[in-house]
N, C-alpha and C positions, 0 to 999 in steps of 0.2 A: 763730422765726428760720430762715432758709434762705439758701443761697448759690447763686449762678449764676456760671458761667465763660463768658465771651464770647470768641470767637476769630475773627480775620480769616482764619485758615487760611494757606495759602501764596499767597493771592491778591495782586493788584497793590496799589499804594499807595492806590488809591481804596477798597479794602476796609478798610484801616486808618482812612481818613477816615470811611467809613460807620460803622465801629464806634463812633467817638467821638460821632457824631451820634445813633446808636441808643442809646448809653449815656445821653446827656443826655435823650433822649425817655423812656427807661425811668425815670430819676430823677424827671422831671416827672410822669409817670403815677403813680408811687408816692406822690409828695407829695400829689397830688389825693385819694388814697385814705387819707391819714393814715399812710402807711408811711414808714419811714426806710431810706435806702440808704447804705451806707458802702463806699467803694472800698478793698478790702483790699489789692489789688495791681494795678498796671497796667504793661504793657510798652509803651514808646513806639514809634511807627511811624517811618518814614523822614522824614516831614514834621512840622513843628511842629503841635501840637494833634491828633495822630492816635495811635491805639493799635493795636498788633498783638493785644493781648489785655487782658482786665480780669477781675478776680475781685471780685464785689460781694456784700455781706452785706445781706439784706433783713430788717428786723425790724418787728414790729407785728402786730396782729390781722389774719389773712387773708394773711400773707406767703407761705405756701406756695401758696395758690390763685392769688395774683397772679403768682408765679414761673412757674406752669404756663402762663399766657398769654404768657409771654416765652421759652418753651423750644422749641427747634427751630431751623430755618433762618429767619433774619430778613433782610429785604431793605430796603435804603435806595435809593429810586428817585429819581435825580437825575442831571443831566449831570456829567461829570467836571470838577472844578475845576482839574485839571492838564493835561488834553489837550483843548483847545477843538476842537469838531467831531467828537470821538470818538463813534461811534454808540451805544456801550453806555451804558445808563442804570440797569441793575440791578446793585447791588453787595451781595454776600451775606456774611453773618456767621452763625456758629452760636452758640447759647446752650445750655448743658447744666447740669443740677443738679450741684452739687459738694459732696462731703463735706468738712467742715472739717478742716484739717490740724493742728489744735491737739492733737497727740498727745503727751500727757505723763502717763504712768502714775504715779499717786501711790504713793510708796514709804514704808511705815512698818515699822519693825522689829517692831511688834506683829503685823503680818500674816505674819511669818515663823515657821514651825513648825520647831523644831530637835529632832532625834532623834539621840541618841548611837548609834553603831554600830561594828562591827568591820570592818576591811578586811584583805585578804591582802596579800602582797607583802613586800618587804624591810623590815626594821625590828627584827628580833629578837623575843624572847619578849615584851617589853613591849607591842609593837604587837599581837601575837596575843592576849594575855590581857586587855588593858585596852581599854575602849570610848572611845578618844580621838578617833576619827573622828566626823564629824557629817553627817547628811543634813538639808539645809535646803530647805524648800519655801515659796515665796511663794504663799500661798493664793489671792489674787485672780487671778493669772495661771496658777497651776499649775506654774510653772517650778521645777525641782528641781536642786540640785547636791549633790555629795558631796565633802567635803574631809578629807584625812588627812595633809596635809603636815607638820603639827607634832605633837609628842609630848604637847601639853597641849590638853585639851578646849576651854578658853576661847579659845585662840589659833585653833584650827580654826573655832570658832563665829564669831569676828570676821571671818576670811577668807571664810567662806561667805556671811555677810550682805553684805560688800563686793562679792563676786563676783555675787550676785544683783542688787544695786543697779546694777552696771555692765552686766550683760546686759540688764536691763530698759530701761536708757537706750539701749543699742545697738538694741534692738528698736523703741523709739520713733523713733530716727533713721532706721531702715530704712523704717518706715511713712511718715514724712514724705517721704523720697526717692521712695517708690512713688507718693505723691499727686502730687508734682511731675511724675514721668514720665507719669502718666495725663493730666495737663493738657496736656503737650506732644503726646501722641498725638492729642488732639482736633484739633490744627492740621491733621492729615492726613486727618481724617474729615469735613471740611465738605462737605455735599451742596448743590450749587448748583441752584436751581430749586425749585418747589413750596414756597414759604415759608409759615410759619404766620402771619407778619405782614409787611405791606408798609407802610413809613412814608415820608413825603415831607416836604420842607422846608415 
């Protein structure tokens, strides 16, 4: 399985029109090779039937090799359907490999190592002498927290596990946001000219 992100960049409405045509051509090419293409996400263009961007997932034997042939600057060569007589006939789209955004770290309490420990600070002699604090480490991620807010070990243990679960979920959310930001950055990186593929009606 592999994913491709296609973008019309900041180009005119014809580029969004070209992206929709190129996407259909890519899907047809994949079908001929026995591959499956799923549209994970599309952003519509200004006109009906057009796309500013599309994220597609390609599955099947040879998916990665197929995607390489569709990676780079793509050109749809045809007269504008919106501006009759317009001289330009080359409409550019970019296609880039995309890392899947399905970021969801599996969290199991069995993966958390709990070690009783002592911490300083206010709390009187009980806190100084008894190991009621805990150091909890999520082994797969290496994330560690220390909790000493309660006077009982089992309460601090529960708080530590919940805190780890929350921090890992927050990390997953941040990774998903970073993936979205990276896709938007591609809109500004479209290089027009020297396409790797030229397709025509």
